[in-house]
C-alpha positions in Angstrom: -36.9 -4.0 2.6 -33.5 -5.4 2.4 -30.4 -3.3 2.1 -28.4 -4.1 -1.0 -24.7 -2.6 -1.5 -24.0 -1.4 -4.7 -21.3 -2.7 -7.3 -18.9 -0.1 -6.4 -18.9 -0.5 -2.8 -18.7 -4.3 -3.2 -15.4 -3.6 -5.1 -14.5 -0.8 -2.0 -14.7 -3.8 0.4 -12.8 -6.2 -2.0 -9.9 -3.9 -2.2 -9.7 -3.3 1.2 -10.3 -6.7 2.4 -7.7 -8.2 -0.2 -5.2 -5.9 1.0 -5.7 -6.9 4.8 -5.3 -10.4 3.7 -2.2 -9.7 1.6 -0.2 -7.6 4.8 -1.6 -10.7 7.0 -0.3 -13.6 4.9 3.1 -11.5 4.2 3.7 -10.7 7.8 2.7 -13.7 9.1 4.2 -15.9 6.8 6.2 -13.9 4.3 6.7 -15.9 1.0 5.3 -18.8 2.3 1.8 -18.4 0.6 2.7 -15.4 -1.9 1.1 -17.2 -4.5 -2.5 -16.3 -2.5 -0.9 -12.5 -2.6 -0.6 -12.7 -6.6 -3.6 -14.3 -7.3 -5.7 -11.5 -5.2 -3.5 -9.0 -7.4 -4.5 -10.5 -10.5 -8.0 -10.7 -9.5 -8.1 -7.0 -8.6 -7.1 -6.2 -12.3 -9.6 -9.0 -13.7 -12.8 -7.3 -12.1 -11.3 -3.7 -12.4 -13.2 -1.3 -14.9 -9.7 1.4 -14.3 -7.2 -1.5 -15.6 -4.7 1.1 -17.4 -5.1 3.8 -14.3 -4.4 1.2 -12.1 -1.2 -0.6 -14.0 0.2 3.2 -13.8 -0.5 4.0 -10.6 0.9 0.6 -9.6 4.3 1.3 -11.5 4.8 4.5 -9.9 3.7 4.4 -6.5 5.1 0.6 -6.1 8.5 1.3 -7.8 8.4 4.6 -5.1 7.7 2.2 -2.1 9.7 -0.2 -3.4 13.0 1.7 -3.6 12.0 3.6 -0.1 12.2 0.0 1.7 15.6 -1.0 -0.1 17.2 2.5 1.0 16.4 1.5 4.6 17.5 -2.1 4.4 20.6 -0.2 2.8 21.0 2.1 5.7 20.0 -1.0 8.4 16.7 0.2 9.2 15.3 -2.5 8.2 16.7 -6.7 8.3 14.8 -9.4 6.7 15.6 -13.0 7.3 14.8 -14.1 3.6 14.0 -11.4 0.3 10.5 -10.2 1.1 8.8 -10.8 -1.8 5.6 -10.6 0.1 6.9 -6.8 1.0 6.6 -6.1 -3.0 3.6 -7.2 -3.8 2.3 -5.5 -0.8 3.6 -2.3 -2.3 1.9 -3.1 -5.2 -1.7 -3.9 -3.6 -1.3 -0.8 -1.6 -1.0 1.1 -4.6 -4.0 -0.5 -5.4 -6.1 1.0 -2.5 -5.2 4.6 -3.3 -8.3 4.9 -5.6 -10.4 2.5 -4.0 -10.6 1.7 -0.4 -8.2 4.6 0.7 -9.9 7.1 -2.0 -11.6 9.0 1.2 -7.8 10.6 2.3 -7.8 12.2 -1.5 -10.8 14.8 0.3 -8.6 15.0 3.1 -6.4 18.4 3.4 -2.3 17.6 3.6 -1.9 18.3 7.1 -4.4 15.0 8.0 -2.8 13.0 5.2 0.5 13.7 6.9 -1.1 12.5 10.2 -2.7 9.9 8.5 0.6 8.5 6.8 2.7 9.2 9.2 0.4 7.2 12.1 -0.6 4.7 9.8 2.5 3.5 7.8 4.8 3.3 11.0 2.5 1.6 12.6 2.5 -1.1 10.1 5.8 -1.9 9.9 6.2 -1.5 13.6 3.1 -4.5 13.7 5.1 -6.3 11.2 8.1 -6.0 13.6 6.0 -7.5 16.7 5.1 -10.6 14.5 8.8 -11.3 13.5 9.0 -10.2 9.5 10.9 -7.5 10.1 14.3 -6.9 12.6 14.5 -3.2 13.7 18.1 -3.3 14.3 18.0 0.2 15.5 15.2 -0.4 18.4 11.9 0.2 18.0 11.4 4.2 19.1 14.4 5.1 16.8 13.0 3.1 13.7 9.6 4.5 14.4 10.7 8.1 14.5 12.6 7.6 10.8 9.5 5.6 9.8 7.0 8.2 10.9 8.6 10.6 8.9 9.2 9.4 6.2 5.6 8.2 5.8 4.6 11.4 6.6 5.8 12.5 3.2 5.1 9.0 1.4 1.6 8.4 2.0 1.1 12.5 0.5 3.3 12.0 -2.4 1.6 8.1 -3.1 -2.1 10.0 -3.1 -1.2 13.1 -5.2 0.6 10.2 -8.0 -2.7 8.0 -7.8 -4.7 11.4 -8.1 -2.4 12.8 -10.9 -2.3 9.7 -12.8 -6.4 9.1 -12.4 -7.1 12.4 -13.8 -4.2 12.5 -16.3 -5.6 9.0 -17.8 -9.5 10.0 -17.1 -8.7 13.2 -19.8 -7.0 11.6 -22.1 -9.7 8.5 -22.4 -11.7 11.5 -22.9 -9.9 13.2 -25.9 
């Protein structure tokens, strides 16, 4: 008997792989292959069973993340050689992971969400800097400290936004 993957498992795997694809395309090529990232976002909405919820989560979380990144650019923590449209798409798809491939993190206690966010969020930007996608004018150590603090807050807040929108839209759909 051959094991099969359920449609929900395939959806989660597709979500995680799409996010990684968008991350690598953005970090390695910035805006050159942005159309592929846009198509992956659109494909997510084509196959999604929760388009309305996904739309609101994307709107809320990506707006927050893009705002934070704009602040980091304004205060000189980040520098980009070109306008990072790829980064906005990465935020959009990050929001789409929160109730899908990152849904396991909803079950984590807040201190674990804080640690997960601080480590993974900051490492993502530091890796991007190592590949030349972003310049860190304050240096790696100082920038890492700033990013850890930001992501210790940003990840749990993003998870809370996603969870609340998921539950409020689920309730609204059943009323």
